[in-house]
Wavefront OBJ file of the C-alpha trace (Angstrom):
o trace
v 94.024 261.004 49.113
v 95.507 260.930 52.627
v 98.909 259.581 51.601
v 99.499 262.636 49.412
v 98.926 265.244 52.122
v 101.808 267.536 52.993
v 104.094 266.374 55.754
v 106.067 269.022 57.645
v 106.954 266.901 60.660
v 110.614 267.259 61.750
v 112.256 263.862 61.865
v 115.808 263.606 63.234
v 115.957 259.806 62.976
v 118.223 258.564 60.226
v 120.496 255.861 61.607
v 119.930 252.146 61.190
v 121.206 249.482 63.561
v 120.806 245.757 64.021
v 120.294 245.435 67.769
v 117.592 243.339 69.444
v 114.801 245.359 71.067
v 114.146 244.497 74.689
v 110.393 244.806 74.206
v 108.130 241.974 73.118
v 106.873 241.832 69.533
v 103.414 242.962 70.599
v 104.953 246.096 72.095
v 106.563 247.325 68.871
v 104.625 245.659 66.047
v 102.756 248.906 65.271
v 106.117 250.618 64.635
v 107.497 248.180 62.039
v 107.974 249.642 58.550
v 109.383 248.425 55.227
v 113.009 249.487 54.797
v 114.564 249.426 51.318
v 118.240 248.551 50.952
v 120.648 247.410 48.245
v 121.927 243.858 48.051
v 125.699 243.558 47.747
v 127.384 240.566 46.135
v 130.559 239.271 47.743
v 132.603 240.392 44.728
v 131.094 243.879 44.708
v 132.143 246.839 46.872
v 129.601 248.139 49.341
v 127.985 251.487 48.356
v 129.422 254.472 50.265
v 127.790 254.805 53.668
v 126.264 251.322 53.512
v 127.300 248.235 55.451
v 127.170 244.626 54.295
v 124.519 242.757 56.254
v 125.715 239.464 57.737
v 122.941 238.738 60.283
v 119.668 236.845 59.880
v 117.282 239.652 59.056
v 113.670 239.451 57.953
v 113.719 240.378 54.269
v 112.195 239.786 50.850
v 113.460 240.712 47.374
v 111.813 243.607 45.589
v 113.313 244.026 42.117
v 116.808 244.224 40.673
v 119.312 244.891 43.435
v 116.757 246.238 45.913
v 115.558 244.250 48.907
v 112.858 244.993 51.476
v 113.960 244.710 55.088
v 111.816 245.650 58.077
v 112.760 248.308 60.607
v 111.407 249.140 64.043
v 111.060 252.836 64.847
v 112.695 253.043 68.286
v 112.016 256.782 68.581
v 115.691 257.695 68.250
v 116.780 255.283 65.487
v 115.471 252.523 63.232
v 116.451 248.950 64.140
v 116.415 246.231 61.494
v 114.222 243.322 62.528
v 115.917 239.934 62.935
v 114.297 236.553 62.429
v 114.461 235.679 66.122
v 112.445 238.786 67.011
v 109.210 237.768 65.267
v 106.697 235.242 66.613
v 107.354 231.596 65.681
v 105.529 230.701 62.493
v 105.131 234.292 61.278
v 105.997 234.421 57.580
v 107.766 237.228 55.760
v 104.576 237.878 53.789
v 102.594 238.305 57.007
v 105.235 240.660 58.365
v 105.191 242.594 55.094
v 101.433 243.120 55.309
v 101.813 244.415 58.854
v 104.632 246.774 57.858
v 102.801 248.307 54.897
v 99.652 248.746 56.990
v 101.752 250.694 59.497
v 103.378 252.739 56.736
v 100.069 253.572 55.073
v 98.553 254.590 58.411
v 101.444 256.599 59.854
v 103.270 258.220 56.940
v 101.927 260.819 54.526
v 103.561 261.343 51.138
v 103.813 264.627 49.283
v 103.822 264.619 45.452
v 106.095 267.352 44.079
v 107.467 268.537 40.734
v 111.225 268.614 40.146
v 113.238 271.348 38.480
v 113.762 269.319 35.293
v 110.108 268.448 34.766
v 109.952 265.208 36.701
v 108.157 264.392 39.915
v 109.078 263.134 43.358
v 107.651 261.808 46.600
v 108.553 263.352 49.951
v 107.863 261.714 53.307
v 110.075 263.319 55.914
v 113.420 261.731 55.008
v 113.136 258.123 56.208
v 110.206 256.536 54.380
v 110.378 257.810 50.791
v 111.569 254.501 49.344
v 109.009 252.622 51.415
v 106.501 253.966 48.901
v 107.631 251.153 46.581
v 105.591 248.850 48.818
v 102.338 250.823 48.463
v 100.592 249.962 45.168
v 97.889 252.607 45.549
v 100.453 255.412 45.500
v 101.854 254.284 42.140
v 98.435 253.715 40.654
v 97.603 257.308 41.596
v 100.916 258.735 40.322
v 100.562 257.017 36.935
v 97.004 258.299 36.591
v 98.058 261.820 37.599
v 100.943 261.895 35.093
v 98.961 260.045 32.426
v 101.723 257.685 31.359
v 103.862 254.761 32.398
v 106.538 255.877 34.838
v 110.320 255.645 34.820
v 111.304 255.684 38.489
v 114.643 256.254 40.211
v 115.419 255.497 43.861
v 119.048 256.661 44.024
v 119.056 257.321 47.769
v 117.104 256.397 50.878
v 115.247 259.711 50.930
v 114.839 260.246 47.173
v 112.175 258.782 44.875
v 111.811 260.472 41.493
v 109.836 259.691 38.363
v 109.281 260.922 34.802
v 106.804 259.955 32.054
v 108.027 256.912 30.135
v 107.308 258.584 26.782
v 109.525 261.622 27.492
v 113.046 260.668 26.354
v 114.613 263.996 27.308
v 113.254 263.825 30.835
v 114.508 260.251 31.176
v 117.959 261.444 30.094
v 117.835 264.188 32.717
v 116.715 261.707 35.374
v 119.679 259.453 34.544
v 121.999 262.438 34.786
v 120.616 263.335 38.187
v 121.167 259.776 39.457
v 124.741 259.720 38.138
v 125.567 263.070 39.745
v 123.975 262.099 43.049
v 125.969 258.884 43.250
v 129.160 260.870 42.787
v 128.483 263.223 45.683
v 125.426 262.111 47.651
v 124.743 260.253 50.896
v 122.468 257.371 51.961
v 122.871 255.984 48.452
v 120.879 253.055 47.088
v 120.838 252.087 43.416
v 121.604 253.478 39.960
v 118.955 251.209 38.489
v 115.838 252.755 36.949
v 112.488 250.993 37.021
v 109.378 251.116 34.871
v 105.890 251.118 36.359
v 103.128 250.172 33.922
v 100.019 252.318 34.259
v 97.747 249.591 32.880
v 99.513 246.473 34.139
v 100.402 248.050 37.521
v 103.577 245.974 37.368
v 107.243 246.896 37.881
v 110.195 246.000 35.659
v 113.832 247.009 35.368
v 114.200 249.746 32.763
v 117.873 250.746 32.644
v 120.871 251.759 34.759
v 122.381 255.241 35.001
v 126.081 255.612 34.198
l 1 2 3 4 5 6 7 8 9 10 11 12 13 14 15 16 17 18 19 20 21 22 23 24 25 26 27 28 29 30 31 32 33 34 35 36 37 38 39 40 41 42 43 44 45 46 47 48 49 50 51 52 53 54 55 56 57 58 59 60 61 62 63 64 65 66 67 68 69 70 71 72 73 74 75 76 77 78 79 80 81 82 83 84 85 86 87 88 89 90 91 92 93 94 95 96 97 98 99 100 101 102 103 104 105 106 107 108 109 110 111 112 113 114 115 116 117 118 119 120 121 122 123 124 125 126 127 128 129 130 131 132 133 134 135 136 137 138 139 140 141 142 143 144 145 146 147 148 149 150 151 152 153 154 155 156 157 158 159 160 161 162 163 164 165 166 167 168 169 170 171 172 173 174 175 176 177 178 179 180 181 182 183 184 185 186 187 188 189 190 191 192 193 194 195 196 197 198 199 200 201 202 203 204 205 206 207 208 209
């Protein structure tokens, strides 16, 4: 499957801004991608390296404390898309379909084993968590592993999974998430999610310490 081909493309882009592109929507619509971030409640501190978003951005909830925003690849940085930058009458669902079509077309994901017996997805450093928006990837991963999946997305460039029936591997995955959040960068969530192989549905599984 094309989305599981190896990707060895250098990609220096990692910053995210909230400026308004000078180009018209038609000029950059093929470079809009889903962009996963963490919601932050007013009473909660912002994760290290993350900023609290106060502008009117195009977004939709995913699950738990994760939200899907939409970012334009400017060539040197990714710019979060604001509501006044999309055509009048365009819904978030329509924008989402456009973004995942772009992601599926432009980004290739590599399926790899981890040192502790889990698995991960690699996509060059900016689009790993965007895989949450591509159902076919998770259908394939569950079939390949032969089990429901416990999935962690502890950082922007890290998506890891283990079989849901393997308690020891789940424990190791939780430990990895906890350690990463103590020392890592581009952090997202400590929440773990379950993907059902038969139902093809997501649910919140647990939270790492």
